[in-house]
N, C-alpha and C positions, 0 to 999 in steps of 0.2 A: 546741496545747499547745507550750510552749517548753522546750527541753532544754539543759541545762548539762553538756557532755560532754567527756571526754578522748578525742580521736579519733586513731586510728592514721593516720600519713601514708603515703599509697600512692605519691604522686609529688609532688615540689617541685622544679621545674627551670625554668631560663631559656627563654623562647620567642623574643622579639625585642624590639628597642628597649630599653625598661626594664621589660618585662612578664615576669612569671613565671606558671606554672600550678601550682596546689596542689590535689591531690586528697586527700581524707580519707575514711576509712571511718566513716560516721555513719548507721547504719541508721534510728535514730529520726527524725532530721532528714530524711533522704532520703524516707522514707515519708510524711512529713507536709508536704513542701514544695510550694508552689504558685508558678507562674511570677510573677516580680516580687518575691519575697521575698529576704531577705538574711540573713547571719549576722555575729556579732561574734567576731572571733578574737583571743585573748590572745597577743601577740608573745612573751613571755618565759615561762620555766619557772615552775613553781608558786611557788617561794620568792623570785622576783625581782619587784620592783614599779616598775622604771624601764625603759621607759615604764610608767606606771601603767594607762592606758586601752587598751581593746581597739580593734581596727580593724574597720571595717564593709566587707564585701564582698558583692557580688550573687552569688547562686546562679546560676552560668552554665549548669550542666547536672546532671542526676541520672541515674545509671546503677546500678541495683540498689541496693546499700547505700552507694554512693559519691557524694558531692557534689563538684563541680568549681568552683573559684574562679580567677579571673584577677586579678592585682593588679600595679599599678605600684610600683616601689621608689622612694620619695621621701625619707623620713626615718628616724628612729631606729626606729620601730616595725616598718616593713617590712623594714628592714635585718636586724632580729632574725629575722623570719619566713624570710628567705632562708637563713639558717644551719641551719634545721631540716631534718633528714635523713629519707629514707625509712626507715620502721620506727619513728621517734620519735612521741611523742604530743603532741598540741597541743590547748589548750582552745578549744572552739567553743560559742557560745550561738546557738540558733535552733531553728526558722526564725522570723524576725522580720518585721514589716510586716503591716498589716491591709488597706489600701486597695490593690488590685491591678488589673492590666490587666482591662478589660472583655472578656467572652467572648461577648457578644450580637451581634456583627457577623459578616458573612460575608466581608467584604473588608477588608484592612488595608494600610496603608503604614507600614512599620517603619523607623526611622531610628536608627542607632547611631553615635556618634562616638568614636573612640578606645577607651580602656578601657570606655567606656559601652556598647559592644556587648555586654559580658557581662550588662548589665542587661536586654537583650531577647532573648538567645540562647535561653534555655529556653522563652520564649514562642513564638519562631519554630518551635522544634522541635515544639511542641505543636500549633500550628495547621497545620503541614505534615502532621503525623500525622492531623489531623482532616479533611484535604482542603480546608481553606478557602483562598480566594484571597488572595494577598498579594504586595506588592513590597517587597523588602528592600534598604535603602541602607546602606552602611558607608563612612565617611570618616575620614580622619586627615591629619596633616601630610605624612607620607611612608610608604612601604611598610613600614618597620620598625615603625611604630606600628599597623599592621593586624594585630595579634597573633593574631587568631582565624581567620585564613584556613584553617589546617589543620583546625581544628574544623568550620568551615563545609563544607569539602570532604568530610570524613569523614561528615557528616550529610546530604549531598546537597542542600544549600540553595542556590537561585539568589540571587546577591546582586549589586547594582550597586555597583562600588567607585569611590571619588573620593579623590584625593590632592592636597594643595595644591601639591606640586612636580611632580606628573605621573609619579612614579616607579612608579605602579601604578594600573591602572584609567584613569578619565578625570581629567584635570587640572582641578581646581577644587573648589568647595565643594559639600556634599551638597544645598544649596538651589537650585543653578543650573538644575536640570531639574525641580524639584519641581512648579512650576505645570503643566507638560505631563503629569507623572505623575498629579497630581490630576485633571486634565481627563479623562484616560483611566480614572480610578477614582473617580467622583464619589460612589459609595456607600460609600467606604472610610473607616475611622477611622484617624487618624494615632497611632502609638505611638513615643515618643521618649525616648532616653536618651543623655547625653553631656555635653560641656562647656556651661556656661551660656550662652555667646554663640550657640552653635549651636541650643540649645534655644529661646532667644529668637527667633531668626530663623525657625525652622520654626513657632513659635507664632504669630508675626505673620502669616505666610502663611495658616495654618489659620484664624485668627480672622477675617481679612479675606474668607475664603470661607465663613464660617459652618460650618466643618467640625469635627467632633469631634476633639479633640487631647488626648492623655493623655501627661503627662510623668512619667517615673520619675526622681526627684531623687536626686542624689548629694550627700552632705553629711557633714561631720565630725560624729561622734557620741561622746558620752561613755558613755551607758549602753545606748541601743538599744531601750529599753522605755518611754520616755515620762516618765521620772522627772525627769530633769535640766533639761528644757526648753531644751537647748542647740542644737537643730537646727530652729528654727522658720522658717517662711516666712509672709508676710502672706496671709490669706484676703480677697480683695477683696470678696466677696459679703456677708461678715459683719463686715468692718472689725476683724478680730481676728487672732490668729496660731495656726497649726497646726503640729504636730510632724511632721517628716518621717518619723521612725521609727515613729510610732504612728498618727497619722491618715493617713499615707502608706504607702510612698514614692511612690505614683502619685496624681497630681492632674489635674484637668482644667485645661487651659492658661488658660482664660478666668476661672478662679476663684482664681488665685494670682498674686502679684507676684514676679518673679525680680529680686532686687537685683543 
């Protein structure tokens, strides 16, 4: 079930780089959220309609009645969200997304890039709780863009870090050691969320090894519920298009074309 709620802001603060953390009290959404789902947040107050459209954010964590979102500040919409204060109410629609991460594997390689790590964090938390085996990889251009380090430490998750400039973790791309990690985890499924070039690179490696690989796509969305058809990607198996918000957001790498 999808809920359209006025949610009390518990926390809305700067983390690092261009990333903020937003925590809202949303019991109905929290209770019904599954790893991989997202919400649509209305940037402005009820009587304002510029910008008109909501913004889509992955549900990065759930704690009791509270959902946690991480968001990068880019344009007009996110600049409005930054201004919202603790105790204010903000409109949230969710949980959204129908095709989610597969739960039928005992071993996973989870790769997150930049703000995309928020798309896999709740899944990591859940498989850790279930005692499943996993290797988690988190990459970004520089340390400041690894905005979820504190969350990772708080949840006791072991992560391999990579930065382009070597400012934290290992210098280089998340793909540079992926072949050897896959070799050591041949029974694993790849779970990926992040920038499109990174997902393309990981997908190419996975497909070449005939390895299951699931991509959680990030896309600009107008409605979030499949009506506007504004967030489509090509389904190569059917030579048609599928909606990220409705048929997704998770797709098998071999079944879609990342433009």
